N, C-alpha and C positions, 0 to 999 in steps of 0.2 A: 183542108184548111190548116190543120195542125202541122202537117208536113211542110207546107209552104212557109209557115211561120218559122219553123226550125231551120229551113234552108236559108231564109232571109237573115236570121241571126248568125248563122255560120258564115255567110258571105260578108256580112258587116264586120265580124270578128277578124276574118282573114284580111280584109282591106285595112283594118286598124293595125294589125300586126305588120303588114307590108309597109304601111306608112311609117311606123316607128322604126323599122329596120332601115328604110331609106333615109330617114332623118339622121340616125346614128352613123350610117356609112358616109354621108355627105359632110359630117362635121370633121374638122381637122383634129388630128391626134393631140397636138400641142398648139397653143396659141403662140404664134411667132410675130414679132414686130415686123412691119414692112420696112426693112432696112435696105439701103442701096448696096450694090455689089461691093465687096471688100470691107463692109462694116459689120462688126460683131456686137451683139447685145450681150453684156456680161453683168454679173452681180458681184460687187466687191465684198469679199469675205474676210480679208485681213489686210492691214496696212502696216508697212515698215518704213519709217522716215529716216533719211540720211541728209547730209548737207546739200547734195546736188540732185539726188533722185528720190522718188517715192516708189517703193516696191509694193505692188498690189498682188494679192492672191485673189484670183477671180474665178467665177464659175460661169461657164457657158454651156447650157444644156447639160450634157453628161460629163463634160471636161472640166477639170480644175487645173489651173496653171498660174505661175508667177509671171509678172511683167513689170517692166520699169518705165517710168515716165519722168519728165522733168519735175523737180520738187513742187508739190502741190498739196493743199489740204483736202484730203478725200476721207469721207466717213465710211465706216464699215456698214454694209447693208444697202449701199447706194446703187441703184441700177444705173448703168452707163452704156453708151455706145462706144465701142473701141474702133477707132479709125486708124488703119495702118498707112501712114504717109510714105515711109520708106522702110525697108527691112530693119528691124531692131530699133526703130524710133516710133513707137506708137503714140498717138495723141488721144487723150481721154476726153470725151465730151459728155457731160452729165445730162441726164434726161430731166426735163421739168416734171415735177410731181403735181 
């Protein structure tokens, strides 16, 4: 009787460990927004205003880079979707919070 109880506890423990491992393996490493092809999710980290353009230092996952858009009031720390309409002419669309 005692041996059956020990075997039962070991089996339950192994099933629990297998469940936890399966759960962690199935979770995505990073939560990514479901963006259409060609759209990049960025976080604005720095803004430089000029007369005709607004220069943005943005972070996209591991990358940090500068981009220019038509003059606009953009706040630091704002998440945004970056849509490239044509090369060198990005359009910034702010996400609703």
